N, CA, C and O of each residue as an XYZ file, in Angstrom:
340
protein
N      60.388    -25.461    -22.448
C      60.644    -25.893    -21.102
C      61.018    -24.702    -20.222
O      60.566    -24.607    -19.081
N      61.847    -23.789    -20.753
C      62.239    -22.620    -19.971
C      61.038    -21.768    -19.599
O      61.056    -21.085    -18.575
N      60.003    -21.800    -20.413
C      58.821    -20.970    -20.186
C      57.787    -21.662    -19.309
O      56.678    -21.152    -19.155
N      58.121    -22.800    -18.735
C      57.207    -23.461    -17.815
C      56.538    -24.690    -18.371
O      55.655    -25.251    -17.723
N      56.931    -25.130    -19.558
C      56.328    -26.330    -20.135
C      56.857    -27.573    -19.444
O      57.847    -27.509    -18.714
N      56.219    -28.676    -19.665
C      56.673    -29.942    -19.104
C      56.248    -31.061    -20.023
O      55.355    -30.886    -20.851
N      56.875    -32.199    -19.884
C      56.572    -33.335    -20.754
C      55.440    -34.163    -20.149
O      55.618    -35.336    -19.822
N      54.302    -33.548    -20.009
C      53.116    -34.208    -19.474
C      51.885    -33.539    -20.089
O      51.995    -32.485    -20.716
N      50.743    -34.140    -19.912
C      49.506    -33.545    -20.423
C      49.287    -32.223    -19.703
O      49.027    -32.208    -18.500
N      49.389    -31.127    -20.417
C      49.342    -29.808    -19.806
C      48.543    -28.856    -20.690
O      49.128    -28.009    -21.366
N      47.251    -28.976    -20.698
C      46.408    -28.127    -21.531
C      46.196    -26.742    -20.933
O      45.512    -25.911    -21.530
N      46.774    -26.481    -19.756
C      46.669    -25.155    -19.141
C      47.914    -24.316    -19.397
O      47.994    -23.169    -18.957
N      48.886    -24.884    -20.107
C      50.117    -24.185    -20.450
C      49.776    -23.028    -21.388
O      48.935    -23.178    -22.274
N      50.418    -21.880    -21.202
C      50.028    -20.699    -21.977
C      50.315    -20.821    -23.469
O      49.739    -20.067    -24.253
N      51.172    -21.730    -23.889
C      51.413    -21.915    -25.323
C      50.446    -22.910    -25.957
O      50.438    -23.060    -27.179
N      49.639    -23.586    -25.162
C      48.721    -24.604    -25.680
C      47.590    -23.955    -26.466
O      46.946    -23.026    -25.978
N      47.345    -24.443    -27.691
C      46.228    -23.935    -28.491
C      45.456    -25.055    -29.186
O      44.650    -24.787    -30.076
N      45.694    -26.301    -28.791
C      44.960    -27.421    -29.372
C      45.515    -27.904    -30.700
O      44.897    -28.751    -31.345
N      46.671    -27.386    -31.131
C      47.278    -27.788    -32.394
C      48.699    -28.280    -32.146
O      49.331    -27.895    -31.162
N      49.202    -29.134    -33.044
C      50.606    -29.536    -33.000
C      51.444    -28.430    -33.619
O      51.137    -27.962    -34.716
N      52.509    -28.001    -32.924
C      53.449    -27.076    -33.559
C      54.807    -27.136    -32.891
O      54.933    -27.420    -31.700
N      55.833    -26.854    -33.711
C      57.195    -26.767    -33.203
C      57.424    -25.390    -32.628
O      56.833    -24.410    -33.083
N      58.283    -25.315    -31.624
C      58.794    -24.033    -31.162
C      60.123    -23.806    -31.889
O      60.500    -24.607    -32.744
N      60.818    -22.748    -31.566
C      62.135    -22.510    -32.155
C      63.232    -23.087    -31.266
O      64.413    -22.873    -31.540
N      62.877    -23.801    -30.221
C      63.846    -24.299    -29.247
C      64.323    -25.702    -29.592
O      63.518    -26.617    -29.764
N      65.634    -25.863    -29.692
C      66.243    -27.146    -29.980
C      66.151    -28.057    -28.754
O      66.441    -27.636    -27.634
N      65.751    -29.288    -28.974
C      65.779    -30.306    -27.919
C      67.187    -30.896    -27.874
O      67.838    -30.847    -26.830
N      67.669    -31.454    -28.993
C      69.041    -31.959    -29.072
C      69.402    -32.270    -30.518
O      68.528    -32.410    -31.373
N      70.721    -32.376    -30.781
C      71.265    -32.818    -32.062
C      71.644    -34.275    -31.940
O      72.127    -34.709    -30.894
N      71.431    -35.032    -32.996
C      71.879    -36.422    -33.045
C      73.199    -36.490    -33.813
O      73.523    -35.568    -34.562
N      73.953    -37.553    -33.637
C      75.229    -37.726    -34.324
C      75.061    -37.718    -35.843
O      75.997    -37.375    -36.565
N      73.892    -38.086    -36.328
C      73.643    -38.125    -37.771
C      73.252    -36.750    -38.315
O      72.754    -36.647    -39.437
N      73.473    -35.697    -37.530
C      73.139    -34.318    -37.908
C      71.639    -34.094    -38.069
O      71.219    -33.224    -38.832
N      70.845    -34.862    -37.366
C      69.404    -34.655    -37.334
C      69.057    -33.856    -36.090
O      69.718    -33.983    -35.059
N      68.031    -33.040    -36.183
C      67.629    -32.211    -35.047
C      66.311    -32.690    -34.469
O      65.428    -33.160    -35.186
N      66.203    -32.561    -33.171
C      64.937    -32.766    -32.480
C      64.563    -31.414    -31.875
O      65.313    -30.856    -31.073
N      63.421    -30.903    -32.258
C      62.962    -29.585    -31.842
C      61.791    -29.778    -30.879
O      60.991    -30.698    -31.051
N      61.689    -28.908    -29.858
C      60.563    -29.015    -28.934
C      59.249    -28.756    -29.662
O      59.139    -27.835    -30.472
N      58.271    -29.573    -29.360
C      56.968    -29.511    -30.015
C      55.879    -29.559    -28.945
O      55.944    -30.369    -28.020
N      54.899    -28.705    -29.073
C      53.722    -28.768    -28.223
C      52.638    -29.469    -29.029
O      52.253    -28.994    -30.098
N      52.149    -30.580    -28.533
C      51.191    -31.407    -29.263
C      49.748    -31.035    -28.913
O      49.484    -30.435    -27.871
N      48.844    -31.394    -29.782
C      47.427    -31.066    -29.593
C      46.844    -31.717    -28.347
O      45.818    -31.258    -27.844
N      47.470    -32.774    -27.834
C      46.974    -33.440    -26.626
C      47.551    -32.834    -25.350
O      47.261    -33.317    -24.256
N      48.375    -31.770    -25.473
C      48.919    -31.090    -24.311
C      50.323    -31.518    -23.928
O      50.916    -30.933    -23.022
N      50.876    -32.538    -24.604
C      52.220    -32.991    -24.280
C      53.267    -32.121    -24.972
O      53.063    -31.682    -26.104
N      54.386    -31.872    -24.291
C      55.466    -31.028    -24.773
C      56.730    -31.868    -24.785
O      57.199    -32.282    -23.725
N      57.294    -32.130    -25.962
C      58.503    -32.944    -26.030
C      59.245    -32.656    -27.322
O      58.820    -31.830    -28.129
N      60.370    -33.355    -27.507
C      61.153    -33.194    -28.722
C      60.571    -34.020    -29.854
O      60.133    -35.152    -29.645
N      60.565    -33.454    -31.057
C      60.065    -34.132    -32.248
C      61.076    -33.920    -33.364
O      61.550    -32.801    -33.562
N      61.410    -34.971    -34.091
C      62.384    -34.856    -35.175
C      61.880    -33.950    -36.286
O      60.696    -33.953    -36.623
N      62.794    -33.179    -36.845
C      62.444    -32.234    -37.895
C      61.875    -32.938    -39.121
O      61.105    -32.334    -39.868
N      62.236    -34.202    -39.346
C      61.714    -34.933    -40.498
C      60.216    -35.192    -40.376
O      59.568    -35.503    -41.375
N      59.656    -35.072    -39.185
C      58.217    -35.219    -38.984
C      57.563    -33.911    -39.441
O      57.738    -32.877    -38.796
N      56.812    -33.946    -40.548
C      56.289    -32.717    -41.140
C      54.880    -32.361    -40.691
O      54.301    -31.405    -41.208
N      54.314    -33.100    -39.746
C      52.935    -32.797    -39.360
C      52.785    -31.532    -38.523
O      51.792    -30.827    -38.706
N      53.712    -31.191    -37.607
C      53.501    -29.972    -36.826
C      53.712    -28.705    -37.646
O      54.459    -28.702    -38.624
N      53.047    -27.635    -37.238
C      53.316    -26.324    -37.800
C      54.491    -25.711    -37.063
O      55.150    -26.388    -36.275
N      54.765    -24.430    -37.311
C      55.868    -23.735    -36.658
C      55.318    -22.504    -35.969
O      54.529    -21.762    -36.555
N      55.721    -22.284    -34.750
C      55.291    -21.113    -33.988
C      56.479    -20.634    -33.163
O      57.010    -21.394    -32.354
N      56.906    -19.384    -33.354
C      58.044    -18.893    -32.575
C      57.691    -18.716    -31.108
O      56.530    -18.505    -30.756
N      58.694    -18.803    -30.267
C      58.535    -18.579    -28.838
C      59.402    -17.395    -28.464
O      60.571    -17.334    -28.846
N      58.855    -16.472    -27.734
C      59.610    -15.304    -27.294
C      59.578    -15.227    -25.780
O      58.701    -15.804    -25.137
N      60.527    -14.521    -25.221
C      60.552    -14.277    -23.782
C      60.157    -12.830    -23.532
O      60.613    -11.934    -24.242
N      59.323    -12.595    -22.541
C      58.865    -11.257    -22.190
C      59.296    -10.921    -20.770
O      59.428    -11.808    -19.927
N      59.512     -9.650    -20.514
C      59.821     -9.219    -19.152
C      58.629     -9.512    -18.250
O      57.489     -9.558    -18.714
N      58.889     -9.707    -16.977
C      57.843    -10.066    -16.019
C      56.746     -9.012    -15.933
O      55.598     -9.351    -15.645
N      57.070     -7.738    -16.176
C      56.060     -6.682    -16.056
C      55.327     -6.389    -17.370
O      54.557     -5.432    -17.444
N      55.559     -7.203    -18.406
C      54.867     -7.032    -19.679
C      53.387     -7.352    -19.505
O      53.030     -8.345    -18.871
N      52.540     -6.515    -20.066
C      51.101     -6.725    -19.974
C      50.569     -7.167    -21.335
O      51.088     -6.756    -22.374
N      49.553     -7.988    -21.326
C      48.904     -8.350    -22.574
C      47.409     -8.268    -22.381
O      46.888     -8.475    -21.285
N      46.734     -7.962    -23.464
C      45.280     -7.829    -23.443
C      44.676     -9.224    -23.397
O      45.114    -10.109    -24.131
N      43.690     -9.432    -22.556
C      43.053    -10.741    -22.501
C      42.278    -10.983    -23.794
O      41.880    -10.042    -24.481
N      42.079    -12.226    -24.102
C      41.400    -12.595    -25.338
C      42.415    -12.889    -26.418
O      43.621    -12.817    -26.183
N      41.942    -13.212    -27.571
C      42.818    -13.595    -28.667
C      43.292    -15.018    -28.474
O      43.423    -15.504    -27.350
N      43.549    -15.680    -29.595
C      44.032    -17.058    -29.511
C      45.342    -17.260    -30.254
O      45.771    -18.396    -30.456
N      45.991    -16.158    -30.669
C      47.283    -16.252    -31.323
C      47.229    -16.516    -32.807
O      48.269    -16.712    -33.435
N      46.039    -16.527    -33.385
C      45.929    -16.739    -34.825
C      46.088    -15.419    -35.569
O      46.096    -14.349    -34.960
N      46.214    -15.504    -36.882
C      46.358    -14.302    -37.700
C      45.132    -13.390    -37.565
O      45.273    -12.167    -37.530
N      43.958    -13.963    -37.490
C      42.727    -13.169    -37.402
C      42.369    -12.731    -36.000
O      41.537    -11.840    -35.828
N      42.981    -13.339    -34.986
C      42.660    -13.025    -33.594
C      43.942    -13.101    -32.764
O      44.069    -13.977    -31.908
N      44.910    -12.178    -33.009
C      46.222    -12.274    -32.361
C      46.200    -11.864    -30.896
O      45.278    -11.190    -30.436
N      47.245    -12.290    -30.163
C      47.486    -11.781    -28.823
C      47.944    -10.328    -28.963
O      48.552     -9.975    -29.973
N      47.671     -9.497    -27.992
C      48.110     -8.104    -27.995
C      49.044     -7.899    -26.814
O      48.662     -8.121    -25.665
N      50.279     -7.471    -27.102
C      51.289     -7.231    -26.076
C      51.509     -5.741    -25.972
O      51.685     -5.067    -26.987
N      51.501     -5.203    -24.732
C      51.701     -3.762    -24.511
C      53.086     -3.512    -23.979
O      53.453     -2.365    -23.727
């Protein structure tokens, strides 16, 4: 959410890659000590998903300075990573 995500269909969001995955950002804790972690879904929706749901993968989220440059191309996979300068 801090990086510009929203809880709506948003396939133009820079973290969107067509796959379900958790970020490292906590949505909230429940009284039962269960966690809800922010998840970007394959349909473009960004919301909290309980950790007990094992279908999403995990992808870290980092913050970059505004003047950070990155090379165009790449999709963030192991074989075709983003390049940050």
